[in-house]
N, C-alpha and C positions, 0 to 999 in steps of 0.2 A: 509889663504884666500881660499874661495870656491866660484866659479862662476857657476851658473846654468842658462841655457837658459830655461825659463819656458813658453814662448809663442812667436809666431811670425806669421806674415801674411802667410796664407796658401790658396792661390788663386785657384779657380776652374773655369772651363769654363762651364757655364750653357748651357744647350741644347746639350752638347756633352757627355752625360752620367756623367756629373759633373767630367770630367777628371781634376785631379790636375796638375797644371803646376809649373815650377820652379819660384823662385823669380826673376831670371834674365829675363825669358821670360815674366813674368807679367809686369815688368817695360818696356820692349821693346814694349809690346802691348799698354801700356799707351802712350808711345811716338808716336806710329803709329796712335793711335786713334785721336791725335790732328791734323793729316794731311791726314785723310781719310774721304771720304764721308759716309762710312758704319757705322752702329751702332756697339756697342761692340760685340754683338752676331754674327755679320756678318763680323768681322774684318779679318778673314782668306781670304776672297775674295779679299781684298786690302792689304794683308800682303806683306812682303818683298819677293824678288825673291828667289825661292827654299826654301821658308819657313824658311830662316836663321835668326831667331830672335836674335841670339847672335851677328851676324855681325851688325845688326841694332843697338843693344844696345851699342856696342863698338863705333859705329859711333856717336851716340847721346852723349855719355859721352865725347868723344873726342871734340865734338863741344861745350861743356860747358852747354848744356841744361839738367842739372842734377836734375831739379825740379821733374822729373818723378820718381826719387828714393825715394821721400818723401811718396810714396804710399805703401811702404813696411816698416814695423817696427819690432823691436825685444824687448822682455822684459826679463831682467836678474834679478835673485836674487843674490845679492852679500853679502856674509857673512864673518865675521872675519876680516874686515878692520877697520882701526882707524877712529876716527872722523876727524882727520887731512886729511885723504884720502877723506872722503865724503864731506868735506868742499871744496876740490878742484873739486870734481866731479860735485857738483851742480852749479858750475860756468858755466857749459854748459847749457845754458838756453833753447835751443831748444830740450827739453827732458821733461819727466814726472818722478817724484820721489815720493816714499812713504817709509819713513825711520822710523824705530822703535823709539818710543819716550822715552826719558829719564825722561819724566814726569810720566810715568807709569811703566817703567822697570828699575831695578837697573843695574849698571855697575858691571859685574862680572869678566871681564878679561881686560887685556891691550895688545895692540900690541907693542912689544918691538923690536926696530930695532937692527940689528946685531951689529952695531957700539956701541950702548949703552950696549949691553950684553958684548961686548969685552972690554969695558972701565973699567970693574970691579967696577963701581959705584953701590952701593946698591939702587935699585929703588923699593924694595919690599913694602915700605911704601907709595907709590905714591897715593894709594886710601884711606889712613887712615883718612884724614880730611873729605872727602866725606862720608865715612862710619860712622864716629862719628856723623855727622850731622843728617843723617836719623835715626840712632839708638837712638838719643836723642829726636826724635819726630819732627824734622824739615821736612816739606812736601817735597816729592821727587822733586817737581817742583822748589824748592828753593835749595835743596841740590845739584842738578845737576850743579849749578853755579860753584861748586868746583870739578867737575869731570874733570880729565885731558884729553887733546886732544888725548892721546893714548887709550882712552876708546874704546874697541871693539864694533863694531856696525854692523847692517845689514840694507840693503836698496834694494828696488825694483827700477829698472831703465828701462824706455822705450825710445828708440831712433829710429828715422827712418834711413833708409840706407844712405840718403844723409848726415845727421848729422854725422854719424859714418865715412863715407868716406871722407868728406871734412873738418870736424872740429875736431872731437874727435881723430881719429886714427893719422892723421898727427901731431897733437900736443902731444899726450900722448904716442905714440910709439917711439918718438925721444929719443936718448940716454941721452939727457940733461934733460928729464922729471924726476920728483921725483920718486924714485925707486918703491914705493908702487903702485902709480897710473899707472906707466909704466907696472908693472907686471899685474895689473888689465886689462889694455888695451890689452895686449897680450893674456890673457885668453879669453877675449870677442871676439877677432879676431879668435882665435882657434875654437870658437863655430859657428860663423856666416859665415866664409869663405866657408865651405863645402856646405852651403845652397845657397850661391850666389857667386860662384867662379868668374864670370865676373865682378860683381860690385866691389869686393874686390881683384881683381887679382894683383893690384899694391902693395899689402902689404904682408909681410911675418912674420910669428910668430917667435919671438926670444925666443928660449927655455931657454937661459941663463937668460933672464929677468924674466921668470916665476919661477925660482928657489927661494926657500924660503930665505928671508933675514930678517924675523922677526919671533917672537914667541909670543904666547898668554899666 
């Protein structure tokens, strides 16, 4: 599994030399905007006391008004996960996805769980029927019906900070979550927490969950 953060919101303050601000401060400013008479460019005039935007953000999150977090988003490239994992992933509907298509691309590898490897059951022929079909001239879009759920895949995922904080991480970081998507969630948290430490301060990366439990 390889998770790469390929893009995220990078807010700047127009009119201030285009000073880039943190994602935490940006969300705090969004919250203040809703209760200030000033425009966005004049927001510092009606900002929090001592310009403490982090204190304001924590107060907003504690109050439950977390819609302000939807103004920040992250895009990940996720490689080397099974179709089983991506099927779980796309159940999170408040997100955007772009997955490599088996209609155009052949399955070359499988994600094999540790328990399967240790079972000593031979799974080396798991792709045989699928390969026989496309080698016999069956269109890829039809041969893919017989590709196993272990087929290694890649997918692009964009989620906003609120979805990550309130839906994805609470569900997928739990020890009861399926091991592959739990490992994925931990790698995603590892990437976003340094960028928005206040938004994600209630979550800790579990290094044990990120350890390899599968092979391709």
